C-alpha positions in Angstrom: 186.3 106.3 68.8 183.6 103.7 69.5 184.1 104.3 73.2 183.5 108.0 72.7 180.4 107.2 70.6 179.1 105.0 73.4 179.6 107.6 76.1 177.9 110.3 74.1 175.0 108.0 73.2 174.5 107.2 76.9 174.6 110.9 77.8 172.1 111.9 75.1 169.8 109.1 75.9 169.8 110.1 79.5 169.4 113.8 78.7 166.3 113.0 76.6 165.0 110.3 79.0 161.4 111.0 78.3 161.9 110.1 74.6 164.2 107.2 75.6 161.6 105.8 77.9 158.8 106.0 75.4 160.9 104.4 72.8 162.1 101.6 75.0 158.6 100.9 76.4 157.1 100.9 72.9 159.8 98.7 71.4 159.9 96.4 74.5 156.2 95.7 74.2 156.3 95.3 70.5 159.3 92.9 70.6 157.8 90.8 73.6 154.4 90.5 72.0 155.8 89.8 68.5 158.0 87.1 70.1 155.0 85.5 71.7 152.8 85.7 68.6 155.5 84.5 66.3 156.2 81.6 68.7 152.5 80.7 68.5 152.4 80.8 64.7 155.6 78.8 64.3 154.3 76.2 66.8 151.1 75.8 64.8 152.9 75.6 61.5 155.4 73.0 62.7 152.7 70.3 63.4 153.6 66.8 62.2 156.9 67.9 60.7 159.0 65.8 63.1 158.4 62.6 61.3 161.4 61.2 59.5 159.3 60.1 56.5 156.7 63.0 56.8 157.2 64.2 53.3 156.3 60.8 51.9 153.3 60.2 54.1 149.7 61.0 52.9 146.2 60.7 54.1 144.0 58.9 51.6 140.6 60.5 50.9 138.0 60.5 48.1 136.3 63.2 46.2 132.8 62.1 45.2 130.2 63.6 43.0 127.1 64.5 45.1 123.9 66.3 45.1 125.7 69.5 46.2 128.7 69.1 44.0 132.1 67.6 44.9 132.2 66.0 48.5 135.3 64.9 50.3 135.4 61.8 52.5 138.3 60.4 54.6 136.4 57.3 55.9 137.5 54.0 54.4 136.3 50.4 54.4 138.0 47.5 56.0 139.4 45.9 52.8 140.4 49.2 51.2 144.0 49.5 52.6 145.1 45.9 51.7 143.5 46.2 48.3 145.1 49.5 47.5 148.6 48.2 48.4 148.2 45.0 46.3 146.6 46.5 43.3 148.2 50.0 42.8 151.9 50.4 42.3 153.7 53.0 44.5 152.5 52.1 48.0 155.5 51.6 50.2 153.6 51.2 53.5 150.1 51.7 54.6 148.1 51.7 57.8 144.5 52.0 58.9 143.9 54.4 61.8 141.1 54.8 64.4 141.3 57.0 67.4 138.9 56.4 70.3 138.8 55.9 74.0 138.9 52.7 76.1 138.6 51.7 79.7 141.7 49.9 80.9 142.0 48.0 84.2 145.1 47.0 86.0 144.6 45.1 89.3 142.1 47.2 91.2 142.7 50.5 89.2 140.8 51.8 86.2 142.0 54.3 83.6 140.2 56.1 80.7 142.8 56.2 78.0 142.9 57.5 74.4 143.7 54.7 72.0 144.9 54.4 68.4 144.0 51.2 66.5 146.5 50.8 63.7 148.2 48.2 61.4 151.8 47.0 62.0 153.2 49.4 59.4 152.3 52.3 61.6 155.5 52.4 63.7 157.7 52.0 60.5 155.9 55.0 58.9 155.6 57.4 61.7 158.5 58.6 64.0 157.1 57.4 67.3 160.3 55.8 68.6 160.1 52.6 70.7 162.5 53.0 73.6 161.7 49.6 75.4 160.4 46.2 74.4 159.7 44.8 70.9 161.0 47.3 68.4 160.3 45.2 65.3 156.7 43.9 65.7 155.2 45.5 68.8 151.5 45.1 67.7 151.6 42.1 65.3 149.6 40.1 67.9 146.0 41.1 68.5 146.6 40.8 72.2 149.5 43.2 72.3 149.4 46.8 73.6 152.0 49.5 73.2 152.1 52.4 75.7 153.6 55.9 75.9 156.1 56.6 78.7 153.5 58.8 80.4 150.8 56.2 80.3 153.0 53.4 81.5 154.1 55.6 84.4 150.5 56.4 85.2 149.4 52.8 85.2 152.4 50.9 86.6 154.3 53.7 88.5 158.0 52.6 89.0 157.3 48.9 88.0 158.6 47.4 84.8 155.7 47.5 82.3 157.1 45.2 79.7 155.4 41.8 79.9 152.7 43.0 82.3 149.1 42.1 81.6 146.2 44.7 81.6 142.5 44.3 80.8 140.5 46.4 78.3 136.8 46.5 78.3 135.6 45.3 74.9 132.0 44.2 74.0 131.2 44.2 77.7 134.0 41.8 78.5 137.4 42.3 80.1 140.0 41.2 77.5 143.6 40.7 78.5 146.4 42.4 76.6 150.2 42.1 77.1 152.5 45.2 77.2 155.0 44.6 74.5 156.7 48.0 74.0 157.0 51.5 75.4 156.9 54.5 73.0 158.7 57.7 73.7 156.3 60.5 74.5 155.6 62.3 71.3 156.2 66.1 70.9 153.5 68.7 71.4 153.5 69.3 67.6 151.9 65.9 66.9 148.3 66.0 65.6 148.0 62.3 66.5 147.5 61.8 70.2 147.2 58.5 72.2 148.0 56.8 75.4 148.1 53.3 74.0 148.3 51.6 70.7 146.5 48.4 69.7 146.3 46.3 66.6 143.5 47.4 64.3 141.9 44.0 64.5 141.6 44.3 68.3 138.6 46.6 68.0 135.2 45.7 69.3 132.7 43.8 67.0 131.0 47.1 66.0 134.3 48.6 64.9 135.9 45.7 63.1 134.3 42.3 63.0 131.0 43.3 61.3 133.0 45.4 58.8 135.3 42.6 57.5 135.2 42.3 53.7 132.5 45.1 53.4 133.2 48.0 51.0 130.0 49.7 51.9 130.9 50.3 55.6 133.5 53.0 56.1 134.7 53.9 59.6 138.4 54.7 59.7 141.2 56.7 58.2 144.0 55.4 56.0 147.6 56.7 55.8 150.1 55.6 53.3 153.8 56.2 52.5 154.6 56.6 48.9 157.6 55.0 47.2 160.4 57.5 46.6 160.1 57.3 42.8 156.3 58.0 42.8 154.7 61.5 42.7 151.3 62.1 44.4 149.6 63.3 41.3 150.9 60.3 39.3 149.6 57.9 42.0 146.2 59.6 41.9 145.9 59.0 38.2 147.0 55.4 38.6 144.1 54.7 41.0 141.4 55.2 38.3 141.1 51.5 37.5 141.1 50.6 41.2 138.2 53.0 41.9 136.3 51.9 38.8 136.5 48.3 40.0 135.7 48.6 43.7 133.3 51.5 43.6 131.4 50.6 40.4 127.9 50.7 42.1 128.6 54.1 43.7 129.8 55.5 40.3 126.9 54.0 38.4 124.4 55.5 40.9 126.1 58.9 40.7 125.6 58.8 36.9 122.0 57.6 37.2 121.1 60.4 39.7 122.6 63.1 37.3 125.5 64.1 39.5 128.3 66.1 37.8 131.7 64.6 37.5 134.9 66.5 38.5 137.1 68.4 36.1 138.7 65.1 35.0 135.3 63.5 34.2 135.5 61.2 37.2 132.6 60.6 39.7 134.9 59.2 42.4 138.6 59.9 42.6 141.2 58.8 45.2 143.3 61.8 46.4 146.3 62.2 48.6 146.6 64.8 51.3 150.2 65.5 52.6 150.6 64.7 56.3 151.7 68.3 57.1 148.3 69.6 55.6 146.1 67.2 57.6 145.7 69.5 60.6 144.7 72.5 58.4 142.4 70.6 56.0 138.6 71.2 55.9 136.5 68.3 54.7 133.1 69.7 55.6 132.4 72.0 52.6 132.8 70.5 49.2 136.3 69.8 48.0 139.1 69.7 50.5 140.6 73.1 51.4 143.8 73.5 53.2 144.0 76.8 55.1 146.8 78.1 57.4 144.9 81.4 57.8 145.1 81.4 61.6 148.9 81.0 62.1 149.7 83.4 59.2 147.2 85.9 60.6 148.9 85.7 64.0 152.3 86.1 62.2 151.0 89.0 60.3 149.8 90.8 63.4 153.1 90.4 65.1 154.8 91.9 62.1 152.3 94.8 62.0 152.9 95.5 65.7 156.6 95.5 65.1 156.2 97.8 62.1 154.1 100.3 64.1 156.7 100.4 66.9 159.4 101.0 64.3 157.5 103.8 62.7 157.2 105.4 66.1 160.8 105.1 66.7 161.6 106.8 63.4 159.0 109.6 64.1 160.2 110.1 67.7 163.8 110.2 66.5 162.9 113.0 64.1 160.9 114.7 66.8 164.0 114.5 69.1 166.3 115.8 66.4 164.6 119.3 66.6 166.2 119.6 70.0 169.7 118.6 68.8 170.0 120.8 65.7 172.6 123.2 67.2 174.6 120.2 68.5 174.7 118.9 64.9 175.7 122.4 63.6 178.5 122.7 66.1 179.8 119.2 65.4 179.9 120.0 61.6 181.6 123.3 62.3 184.3 121.4 64.3 184.9 119.1 61.5 182.6 116.2 61.9 181.6 114.6 58.6 178.4 112.9 57.6 179.7 109.4 58.2 180.8 110.2 61.8 177.4 111.8 62.6 175.6 108.9 61.0 177.4 106.3 63.1 176.9 108.4 66.2 173.2 108.7 65.9 172.8 105.2 64.5 174.8 103.9 67.5 172.2 105.5 69.8 169.4 103.8 67.9 171.2 100.4 68.1 171.7 100.8 71.8 168.0 101.6 72.3 167.1 98.5 70.2 169.4 96.2 72.1 168.0 97.3 75.5 164.4 96.9 74.1 165.2 93.5 72.6 166.6 92.3 75.9 163.7 93.6 77.9 161.3 92.2 75.2 162.7 88.7 75.6 162.3 89.1 79.4 158.8 90.3 79.0 157.9 87.3 76.8 159.4 84.9 79.4 157.3 86.5 82.2 154.1 86.5 80.1 154.6 83.1 78.6 152.6 81.1 81.3 149.6 83.5 80.9 149.9 83.4 77.2 149.8 79.6 77.1 146.8 79.6 79.4 144.9 82.3 77.5 145.3 80.7 74.1 145.4 77.0 75.3 148.7 76.4 73.5 151.8 74.4 74.4 154.1 76.7 72.4 157.2 77.8 74.1 160.4 79.7 73.5 162.0 76.4 72.7 159.9 76.5 69.5 162.0 79.3 68.1 165.4 77.7 69.2 166.2 76.2 65.8 169.3 77.3 63.7 167.1 78.3 60.7 164.7 80.3 62.8 167.4 81.9 64.9 169.1 83.0 61.7 165.9 84.6 60.5 165.3 86.3 63.8 168.9 87.7 63.8 168.7 88.9 60.2 165.3 90.5 61.0 166.6 92.4 64.0 169.5 93.6 62.0 167.2 94.8 59.2 164.9 96.5 61.6 167.7 98.3 63.3 169.2 99.3 60.0 166.0 100.7 58.6 164.3 102.1 61.8 167.6 103.4 63.3 169.4 104.2 60.1 166.8 106.5 58.5 166.7 109.2 61.3 170.5 109.0 61.6 170.8 109.5 57.9 168.3 112.4 58.0 170.1 114.2 60.8 173.6 113.6 59.4 172.5 115.3 56.1 171.4 118.5 57.6 173.3 121.6 56.4 175.6 123.4 58.9 173.8 126.8 58.7 170.4 125.2 58.9 171.4 123.3 62.0 172.9 126.3 63.7 169.7 128.3 63.2 167.9 125.5 65.0 165.3 125.0 62.4 164.0 122.0 60.5 162.7 122.7 57.0 159.5 120.6 57.0 157.4 122.4 54.5 156.5 120.0 51.6 158.7 117.3 52.9 156.4 115.4 55.2 155.1 112.9 52.7 156.9 110.0 54.2 155.9 110.9 57.7 152.3 111.4 56.9 152.2 108.2 54.9 153.6 106.3 57.8 151.0 107.9 60.2 148.2 107.0 57.8 149.5 103.4 57.5 149.8 103.2 61.3 146.2 104.2 62.0 145.0 102.3 58.9 146.4 99.1 60.5 144.8 100.0 63.9 141.4 100.7 62.3 141.6 97.4 60.3 142.3 95.4 63.4 139.6 97.2 65.4 137.1 96.6 62.6 138.0 92.9 62.5 137.6 92.5 66.2 134.2 94.1 66.2 133.0 91.9 63.3 134.5 88.7 64.8 132.8 89.5 68.2 129.4 90.0 66.6 129.7 86.7 64.7 130.7 84.7 67.7 127.9 86.3 69.8 125.5 85.5 66.9 126.6 81.8 66.9 126.6 81.6 70.7 123.1 83.1 71.1 121.5 81.7 68.0 118.4 79.5 68.5 119.8 76.1 67.4 116.5 74.4 67.5 117.1 72.4 70.7 117.3 73.2 74.5 121.0 73.9 75.2 120.6 75.8 78.5 118.9 73.1 80.7 120.5 69.9 79.4 123.7 68.2 80.8 125.6 65.9 78.5 128.4 63.4 79.4 130.0 60.3 78.0 129.2 56.7 79.1 132.7 55.8 80.1 132.3 53.2 82.7 132.3 49.3 82.8 128.5 48.8 82.6 126.9 48.5 79.1 125.1 51.5 77.9 121.5 50.3 78.5 122.3 49.2 82.1 124.0 52.4 82.9 121.1 54.6 81.5 118.5 52.5 83.4 120.4 52.8 86.7 120.9 56.5 86.1 117.1 57.0 85.5 116.4 55.1 88.7 118.9 57.0 90.8 117.7 60.4 89.6 113.9 59.7 89.5 113.3 61.2 93.0 115.4 64.3 92.4 113.1 67.3 92.1 115.6 69.1 89.8 115.7 66.3 87.2 113.1 66.4 84.4 114.2 63.5 82.1 117.1 61.3 81.1 118.0 60.0 77.5 121.0 59.0 75.4 122.2 58.8 71.9 125.3 57.8 69.9 126.2 61.4 69.0 127.2 64.5 71.0 125.9 67.9 70.3 128.7 70.5 70.2 132.0 69.4 71.5 132.0 67.2 74.6 134.1 67.9 77.7 136.2 64.9 76.8 136.9 66.4 73.4 134.8 63.9 71.5 132.6 64.4 68.6 131.2 61.7 66.1 129.1 61.4 63.1 127.7 58.5 61.2 126.5 58.9 57.6 124.3 56.3 56.1 123.7 55.8 52.3 120.9 53.8 50.8 118.7 53.5 47.8 115.2 55.0 47.8 112.9 54.5 44.7 115.8 54.3 42.3 118.1 57.0 43.6 120.8 57.4 46.2 120.1 59.0 49.5 122.5 60.0 52.3 121.5 60.8 55.9 123.2 61.3 59.2 122.3 58.3 61.4 121.5 59.0 65.0 120.6 56.1 67.4 118.6 57.4 70.4 117.0 56.2 73.6 113.5 57.0 74.9 112.6 60.7 75.5 115.4 62.0 73.3 113.0 64.4 71.4 111.4 65.5 74.7 114.6 65.9 76.6 116.1 68.2 73.9 112.8 70.0 73.3 112.8 69.2 69.6 109.7 70.2 67.7 107.6 67.5 66.1 105.9 69.0 63.0 104.3 65.8 61.7 103.5 62.4 63.2 104.7 61.4 66.7 107.7 60.7 68.9 109.1 57.3 69.8 107.1 55.3 72.3 108.4 54.7 75.8 108.7 51.0 75.0 111.4 51.4 72.4 111.3 47.7 71.3 108.0 48.4 69.6 109.6 51.2 67.6 112.8 49.3 66.6 111.6 49.4 62.9 110.5 53.0 63.1 112.4 56.2 62.3 111.9 59.9 62.8 113.5 62.3 60.2 114.2 66.0 60.1 112.8 68.4 57.5 116.0 68.3 55.3 115.6 64.5 55.2 111.9 64.7 54.4 112.8 67.1 51.5 115.4 64.7 50.2 112.9 61.7 50.3 110.4 64.0 48.4 107.3 61.9 49.3 103.7 63.3 49.0 102.7 61.6 52.2 105.9 61.4 54.2 104.4 59.4 57.1 103.3 56.7 54.7 106.9 56.3 53.4 109.4 53.6 54.2 113.2 53.1 54.1 114.8 49.8 53.0 118.0 49.1 54.9 120.0 45.8 55.0 116.9 43.6 54.5 114.9 45.6 57.0 112.1 48.1 56.3 111.7 51.1 58.6 108.6 53.3 58.7 108.7 57.0 59.0 106.5 57.8 62.0 107.5 61.5 62.7 109.2 64.6 61.3 111.0 67.0 63.5 111.9 70.6 62.8 115.5 71.1 61.5 117.9 71.9 64.3 121.7 72.6 64.1 123.3 69.3 65.2 126.6 70.3 63.5 128.7 73.5 63.5 127.2 76.7 62.1 129.7 76.7 59.2 127.5 74.0 57.7 123.9 73.9 56.5 121.6 71.6 58.3 122.0 68.2 56.8 119.5 65.3 56.5 119.1 63.4 59.7 117.4 60.1 60.7 116.7 59.1 64.3 116.6 55.3 64.9 115.4 53.5 68.1 117.6 50.4 67.7 117.8 48.0 70.7 121.2 47.1 72.3 123.0 49.8 70.4 126.1 51.6 71.7 124.7 54.9 72.7 127.9 56.6 74.2 126.4 59.9 75.5 123.8 60.7 78.1 121.6 63.8 78.1 119.9 64.9 81.3 117.3 67.7 81.2 117.2 69.6 84.5 114.9 72.3 86.0 115.9 75.9 85.3 115.4 76.9 88.9 118.6 75.3 90.4 121.0 74.4 87.7 124.0 74.1 90.0 122.3 71.7 92.4 121.0 69.7 89.4 124.5 69.3 88.1 125.7 68.1 91.5 122.9 65.6 91.7 123.8 64.2 88.3 127.5 64.0 89.1 126.8 62.3 92.5 124.4 59.8 90.7 127.1 58.9 88.1 129.7 58.5 90.9 127.4 56.0 92.6 126.8 54.0 89.4 130.4 54.1 88.1 132.7 55.0 91.0 135.9 54.5 89.0 134.8 56.5 86.0 135.5 60.2 85.6 132.4 62.4 85.3 132.9 64.6 82.2 129.6 66.4 82.2 128.8 69.9 80.9 125.8 71.8 79.8 125.1 71.8 76.0 125.6 75.6 75.9 129.2 74.9 77.1 129.6 72.3 74.3 128.5 74.9 71.8 131.0 77.3 73.2 133.8 74.8 72.8 133.1 74.6 69.0 133.9 78.4 68.9 137.4 78.0 70.3 139.1 79.0 67.1 136.9 82.1 66.7 137.4 83.1 70.3 141.2 82.7 69.8 141.0 84.9 66.7 139.0 87.5 68.7 141.6 87.6 71.4 144.6 87.7 69.0 143.1 90.4 66.8 141.6 92.2 69.7 145.0 92.2 71.6 146.7 93.3 68.4 144.2 96.2 67.8 144.7 97.5 71.3 148.5 97.3 71.0 148.3 98.9 67.5 146.2 101.8 68.7 148.4 102.4 71.8 151.6 102.3 69.8 150.1 104.5 67.1 149.2 107.0 69.8 152.7 107.0 71.1 153.8 107.9 67.6 151.1 110.5 67.4 152.2 112.0 70.7 155.8 112.2 69.3 154.5 114.0 66.3 152.7 116.5 68.4 155.9 117.2 70.2 157.7 117.8 66.9 155.0 120.2 65.5 154.6 122.1 68.8 158.4 122.5 69.0 158.6 123.7 65.4 155.6 126.1 65.7 156.3 127.4 69.2 157.1 130.9 68.1 154.2 130.9 65.6 151.8 130.0 68.5 153.2 132.9 70.5 152.7 135.4 67.7 149.1 134.1 67.2 148.2 134.5 70.8 149.6 138.0 70.9 147.5 139.1 67.9 144.3 137.6 69.6 144.0 134.0 68.7 141.9 132.0 71.1 143.0 128.7 72.8 140.3 126.8 70.9 141.5 128.2 67.6 145.1 127.3 68.2 144.2 123.9 69.4 142.2 123.3 66.2 145.1 124.6 64.1 147.5 122.1 65.7 145.2 119.1 65.6 143.4 119.3 62.3 146.4 118.0 60.3 146.6 115.0 62.5 142.9 114.3 62.5 143.0 114.6 58.7 145.5 111.8 58.6 143.3 109.6 60.8 140.3 110.2 58.6 142.3 109.3 55.5 143.4 106.2 57.2 139.8 105.4 58.0 138.8 105.9 54.3 141.5 103.6 53.2 141.2 100.9 55.8 137.4 100.5 55.9 136.9 99.1 52.4 139.8 96.7 53.0 138.3 95.6 56.3 134.8 95.3 54.7 136.2 93.1 51.9 138.3 90.9 54.3 135.4 90.3 56.8 132.9 89.7 54.0 135.1 86.9 52.6 135.7 85.5 56.0 132.0 85.3 56.9 131.3 83.3 53.7 132.9 80.3 55.5 129.8 80.2 57.7 126.4 79.0 56.5 124.8 81.2 59.2 126.4 84.6 59.8 125.7 88.2 60.6 125.1 90.9 57.9 127.9 93.5 57.7 126.8 97.1 58.3 128.5 100.4 58.0 128.1 101.2 61.7 130.8 98.6 62.7 133.4 100.3 60.6 132.2 103.8 61.6 132.6 102.7 65.2 136.1 101.5 64.5 137.0 104.8 62.9 135.3 106.7 65.7 137.4 104.8 68.3 140.6 105.8 66.4 139.6 109.4 66.1 138.6 109.8 69.7 141.8 108.2 71.0 143.9 110.2 68.6 142.2 113.5 69.7 142.8 112.7 73.4 146.4 111.9 72.6 147.0 115.1 70.7 145.0 117.2 73.2 147.5 116.6 76.0 150.3 118.5 74.2 148.4 121.0 72.0 146.2 122.4 74.7 149.3 122.9 76.9 151.0 124.8 74.1 147.9 126.8 73.3 147.6 128.0 76.9 151.3 128.6 77.5 152.7 132.2 78.0 153.6 133.7 74.5 156.3 135.7 76.1 158.3 132.5 76.8 158.1 131.5 73.1 159.2 134.9 71.8 161.9 135.7 74.4 164.8 134.7 72.1 163.6 136.7 69.1 
């Protein structure tokens, strides 16, 4: 029996090969794309879940009462971790954590490596297995270094790394370290990334020595592992006395300045963030928010694409059934029952689905390298090869085939014998499900198109917005060589001074946008000013910083060329001037650590952070012998490419062993928009696929309607109906469905996009034209799709349609 079903299924699929091809193509693309998108979403959601004790590990942060409400902060002070473990019950293990870059030398070779400075508990908390060397205490000594397999291979080649000595540049000196252990290369789903691991105390003086015992200097993260019997909320409540003791001054100042406490009446509260949430946490706007919007959005798009393809399959199966009515009638006349007919038609559907799934997997494999490059992801099909995920995938496929293949089979098997033999389908008043599915299809397409248009406008707005500084003619790159910063900057100035394309050279300890090396940094300074607390972003700069970036001075002056004379001077932005609230801002002073700094200038506010944040108070310092980290070179607009080449060559001359990681500031700004651009690509690709698949379904519907109304069209033509009148008659019902889809989808799209834009301090204003354009695109594409078949039907010879009457 099953063999007979299979033969008949193959025969019918080949006989209706146009429908079969459309079904297979639509389902193959849907399955392939859904597999890729699902793989991406699962990969993103699986970050940091490979740690054995991951469910017990938390990042410690504080929620403080501030001028703008609750503010979250992950930075902690040097004595914090030890004090927390000693004074609060429930801390099983704890580690401080700093991620930065170092310059490592081995014999005559130099390597720029990413480094994690941690405490000894680190390797017991996190699952970074040590595969060689000291497995118990690999970084107990301050002269020990642990390397990943990849880093050890890069540095030593095939030599045995354990026991080898390397030198790391620290405080302008080469400090020897001994390789004590090799760590297995961590998986791609680790949010912590490093080449080497060092003891937390092995940092330079600025990072560690000057912070010892000081609760007012916070510059690192803290992770802790809770004891099994302790719950996170219970632990947070137990830290109240600890906070009151160690942060008494900060709490008293918050009360004095009139800040509002949190819902529990506390002005500072320690909080715990689960390790799995760290990657998705936002600390920039008020209380911490954890959002997995992006992976869930991608997963949602994959489901919508599959849904549209399945709806198409249902509609096309119904369209095809009009051509098989007499077959059904004959089968019933010869004794076939509903069950046999159902399994025959369902078997055909399963066969189409199996072929499409196989081709979809093949398509995903072929497109995977391009997908990984386009979305800058390391997700692979191996991401989905897990027992639980495979079970979900198999059940999903079974459910899809049961619903999408079973519904048309059930519909055809229930047709009456006489109705089938007449070759007619009674569709009057029974198209509610079909029409609803069509509306839902195009509603999804319009929703995705609207989202793409709004996202595109927002990204273009952020990319082209005047940020208040020169981003088109300034090259930025990190000082990643052996020379100290001041020496490197001076040599760079001297090397470039005769180049006609170079305008000026400066440096600072911050980077605007996101550097080519992936770095970004910020330093917030808190101090007392006339009896109240003030916070400001602290930026240390070299000479010509303001002139190089074309910042606007609205009061006072810039720093003098001889920075030593301005070592006790500061320049502030408008937001900082507003916070100081002085009648004569240029006569005001700031008291910091027994030094008094005079305000000598005020610059116009500029966006030195991402555009999802308002411009914060900023203070520029001209401190001598400070670690400046980043160079800015302003170049002539006439020959940007040659200027970039000159800067790169100059750096190669000064630091021949250091990699040049330069980029224009507009490129740095573009890098901060990577998430938005990924969303555009994802939603844009989804909208294109959705509209294409919807049009395939619409084409199938036009085939069904034309087949059912073929004789009606012939009669109308004989009595004088024009081609345009018949075309309008056949298309108006479809266009009506698209218009209904637009009316339903547009308010939903407006609501969703409005809420999304609220995440940005600077954003576009929504207008109706974006949504009308999305609806217009859907209508035009729908009309073109329908016109192919309806115009052909309207221009056909009516005699052919009436010949059988």
